[in-house]
C-alpha positions in Angstrom: -59.6 -103.3 98.7 -57.5 -106.6 96.5 -53.8 -107.4 96.4 -52.2 -106.6 93.3 -51.6 -110.4 91.4 -48.0 -111.2 91.9 -47.1 -111.2 88.0 -47.4 -107.6 88.3 -45.2 -106.6 90.7 -42.4 -105.7 89.3 -39.1 -107.0 90.0 -37.4 -103.9 91.3 -40.6 -103.7 93.6 -39.7 -107.2 94.7 -36.1 -106.3 95.3 -36.8 -103.5 97.4 -39.6 -105.3 100.0 -38.1 -108.7 100.5 -33.9 -108.0 99.9 -33.7 -107.8 103.9 -35.6 -111.6 104.2 -33.5 -112.8 101.3 -29.9 -111.9 103.3 -31.3 -113.3 106.5 -32.0 -116.0 105.3 -29.2 -116.4 103.4 -26.8 -116.0 106.6 -28.9 -118.5 108.4 -28.4 -120.7 105.4 -24.3 -120.1 104.7 -23.7 -118.0 108.6 -21.5 -115.3 106.4 -23.0 -112.3 106.2 -20.3 -111.1 103.0 -21.1 -114.7 101.7 -25.0 -114.3 102.2 -25.1 -110.7 100.0 -23.0 -112.3 97.6 -25.8 -115.6 97.9 -28.9 -113.4 97.7 -27.2 -111.2 94.9 -26.2 -114.2 92.2 -29.9 -115.4 93.3 -32.0 -112.0 92.1 -29.4 -111.9 89.1 -30.1 -115.2 88.2 -34.0 -114.7 89.0 -34.0 -111.1 86.6 -34.5 -112.5 83.4 -36.7 -115.1 84.5 -38.9 -112.4 86.1 -41.6 -112.2 84.6 -42.5 -116.1 84.7 -41.1 -116.5 88.5 -43.6 -113.9 89.7 -46.5 -115.3 87.1 -46.0 -118.7 88.9 -47.0 -117.1 92.0 -44.3 -117.4 94.6 -40.7 -115.6 93.4 -39.3 -116.3 96.8 -39.1 -119.4 97.0 -37.5 -119.6 93.4 -34.8 -117.3 95.1 -34.9 -119.8 98.3 -33.5 -122.6 95.9 -30.7 -120.5 93.7 -29.6 -119.6 97.3 -29.7 -123.3 98.9 -28.3 -124.4 95.5 -25.1 -121.3 95.2 -24.2 -122.2 99.1 -23.6 -125.7 98.4 -21.8 -125.3 95.3 -19.8 -122.9 97.1 -19.1 -125.7 99.9 -18.5 -127.9 97.5 -16.0 -126.6 95.2 -14.2 -124.4 98.4 -14.7 -127.1 101.0 -14.6 -124.3 103.4 -17.3 -126.3 105.6 -16.5 -129.7 106.8 -19.5 -131.4 107.8 -17.6 -133.3 110.1 -16.2 -130.5 111.6 -17.3 -130.5 116.1 -18.3 -127.7 117.3 -16.4 -126.0 119.4 -18.4 -125.3 122.4 -16.3 -124.4 125.3 -14.8 -121.4 123.8 -18.7 -120.2 125.4 -18.2 -118.5 127.8 -22.0 -117.9 129.9 -22.8 -114.5 131.7 -25.6 -113.1 132.5 -27.5 -113.0 129.1 -27.7 -116.6 129.1 -30.2 -116.8 126.2 -27.8 -115.2 124.1 -25.3 -117.4 124.7 -27.8 -120.2 123.7 -28.2 -118.6 121.1 -24.3 -118.9 120.3 -24.0 -122.8 121.3 -27.3 -122.6 118.6 -25.4 -120.4 115.8 -22.1 -122.6 115.9 -24.2 -125.8 116.4 -26.1 -125.3 112.5 -22.3 -124.0 111.7 -21.2 -128.2 111.9 -25.0 -129.4 109.0 -24.0 -129.2 105.8 -25.4 -126.8 103.6 -28.9 -128.9 102.8 -29.8 -130.0 106.1 -29.1 -126.5 107.4 -31.9 -125.1 104.7 -34.0 -127.4 106.1 -33.8 -126.6 109.0 -33.9 -123.0 108.9 -36.9 -123.2 106.6 -38.7 -125.2 109.2 -37.7 -124.0 112.7 -37.1 -120.1 111.1 -39.7 -119.9 108.1 -42.0 -122.3 109.5 -42.3 -123.9 106.9 -44.2 -127.4 105.6 -42.0 -130.0 104.6 -43.8 -130.0 100.9 -42.6 -126.4 100.8 -39.8 -127.3 102.1 -39.6 -130.0 99.1 -40.4 -127.7 97.0 -38.0 -125.0 97.3 -35.1 -127.3 98.2 -35.6 -129.4 94.6 -36.2 -132.2 96.3 -40.0 -135.1 97.6 -41.2 -134.0 101.0 -39.4 -137.8 102.0 -36.8 -136.2 101.6 -37.0 -132.8 103.0 -38.7 -134.7 106.3 -35.1 -136.6 106.2 -32.9 -133.6 106.1 -34.6 -132.2 109.1 -34.6 -135.4 110.9 -31.1 -136.0 110.4 -29.6 -132.1 111.3 -31.9 -132.7 114.5 -30.5 -136.1 115.0 -26.3 -135.1 114.8 -27.5 -131.8 116.9 -28.4 -134.3 119.7 -25.8 -136.3 119.3 -23.3 -133.5 119.5 -25.3 -132.3 122.4 -25.3 -134.9 124.6 -21.7 -135.7 124.0 -20.4 -132.2 124.4 -22.6 -132.6 127.7 -20.6 -135.9 129.1 -17.0 -134.1 128.3 
């Protein structure tokens, strides 16, 4: 049995099937549940009038993820809520018997200090397991720029971890 082409999928069906994954992606980008919901809602509202064209192109997820990243960056610029130079407070993490949970919390705190584009690139690379051309397509940049975002983010994360381990 052959799957129906993406163009025949109704917008409502797409939202029902993908909204949870898109909210998870948005949360990884902004690290705030309410903001993630708002970002997904804004992205889907923008997608609705363009659904025929975007779905015919075959990758509505890329369009929505790019919208989420762009909206997150716009909010960051408008509100100044996050500051790229903020250092995480890793000293407040109290290790317990659940070391994996602690490691995940440290990783979240570290990623929260990254600028929005770098954080989005890291999420797309290591959470969504996308290659650099796909990341560049979603972020609206060249493959080399996507590589640069990931490289700079990882360098920053390593530097922060080394500095914190010296303290």
